[in-house]
N, C-alpha and C positions, 0 to 999 in steps of 0.2 A: 207612401208619401202621396197624399191626396193631390198636391199641386201637380205632380207628374201625371196623374190620372185624369186631371181636368182639362188638359190641353186639347186643342182640336185634333181630330184624326183626319188623315189624308185618305182619299179614295184610291182607286187604282191609278197606276202611272198614267201620265198624259197631261196633267195640269202643266201649263206652259207659261213662261214669261211672267207678266204682271200678276196673273192669278196665283201662280206658285209663290211668288214673293209676298203677296197679300196674305196668303195662308200662313206663311212662315212668320210674318210680322206679328200676327196674333199669337202664334205658338211660342215665339221666342220670349214673350213677356214672362213666362214661367221661369226662365233662367234666373231672373233677378231675386227669386225667393230661395235659391239654393245656397248652401254654406260655403263651398270652396271650389277650387279649380277641378278637382276630381269629380265631384258630383256634377258640376257643370259640363265636364267633358262627356260623362255618361248620358246626360240629358241631350246634348247636341248630337251624339252618335245615335241615340234612340230616335230622335226626331229625323235625322238624315235617313235612317233605315226604314222609317215609316213613310217618309216622303217618296223614296225610291226603294221599294223592297229589295234588299240586297243581302248577300250571304255574310258579309263581313264589314266591320268598321273598326278603324284604329285611330286613336288620338296619340300623337307623338308630341312630347314637350321638348323644347330646345334648351339645352344647357349651354349658354354662351361661354361660360368659363372653361368648360371641357370640350367645347366645339363638337357636341354630339347630341343626338336625339335619344330620348328614352320613352318607351311605350308606357303610357300612363293609364289608358282606358281602352277597352276593346268591347266589341259586340260580335256575336256569331259563334258558330260551332268551332271548337278547338282554339278560338282566338285568345282565351284566357291564358294559355301557355305563353303568350307573347309579352305579358305584363313584365315590366322592368328590363326587357331586352333593349339593347343599345344599338344605335346605328350611327355610323360616321356622318359628319356634316356633308361629306361628299357623296352620300347615297344618291344615285342618279335621279330617282323619282322625287324624293324630298327636296333635293337641291333645285331641280327644275321648277318645282312649284314655287319655291321661295324666289327664284330669279324672275319668274313670270309675274309674281305679285298678285296673281288671281288663280282660280282653279285651272289645273292641268287636267283636261279630259282626254283619256286614252281609250278610244273606241275598241281597238283590238290590242289588248295588253299582251297577248301571246306573241306578238311581233314587236314588242317594245323592250325597253330596258328593265321592265318589271319581270320579264321572264327569267326565272331562276333565282329571284330574290327569296331568301329563306322564309321571310314572313308570309309571303303568298303561298309558298309550298305548305305551310302549316294550315292555312285556312282553305286550301284548295286553289290550285293554280289560277292566277288572276286572268279573267277573260276580258273584262272591261273595268276601268278604274277611274276614279276622280281623286286627285290630291289637291287639297285646298290649304294655302298657307294661312296661319293665324298670325297676323301682323298688327302691331300697335305702333302707330306713327312711323311705319317702315321697319321697326325692330322685330325680328323674328322671334315668336314665342313658341311656335310649333307648327304642325301640319295635321289636318284631318284627312284620312283616306277612307273611301268606301269602295268596295270591290264586288264584282259579280252580281249584277241584277238578277233577281230570281226568275224573271220572265225570259232571260237570255238575250234581250234586246240591248244593244250597247247604250251606254250613257249618252245624254245629249248635252249640248252647250247650255241650254236652259237649266238643266239639272246641275251643271257645273256652277252657273251663276247663283243658284239657290244655295249650294254648299258654301260658296264664297260669302254669301249673306250671313249664313250661320256662323262662319269663322270670324267675320267682322264683329258680329254681336258678341261672340264669345271673347274676343280680344278686349272689348270694352269691359266685359264682366271681370276678366283677369286683372284689368287695370285697378279695380277696386278690391279684389280678393287676393291677388298675388298668385304666382305660379308655384306649384308644388314640384320639387325635384328630388326630395329625399325618399329613399326606398320604403321606410316605415309608413309614411303618409300615403304612398301610392298603394 
């Protein structure tokens, strides 16, 4: 998919604030050329992991009727085994991100509620984590999570804001494409 390959590439970690958002603004334009929520989720996770080189990324979609999250897209070693895994609405990290209504940045995930969550055991125990809610007019559509920066330096609030920006743009994309919740499509 040439549209995915033509987006800007991010340098090493360290772009901050307005510079990071400006880079993302340009990169997020490519989202609008994709077919559906699954392709869009992969695009957003790829972008997030390029922005902050990390070991894992997970896109959870929220099924409001069943009051649960379903893993719809992943990036990283061993993460594919998480596809279609379900998490209760009460999952401590996902719920905290939704309640905060912006990115939840956990510098030391080993001392947080993320410790011991099975999804992080699959991808390698979470050391640092960002969970960003995907909200449309306040309605929860899902949560993006990225974990374990490759350089070992904990995530920053600027990186959390950048993931919030990605999630906001993705929510607008979903508003025109729809959310995918059936297993065959995922």
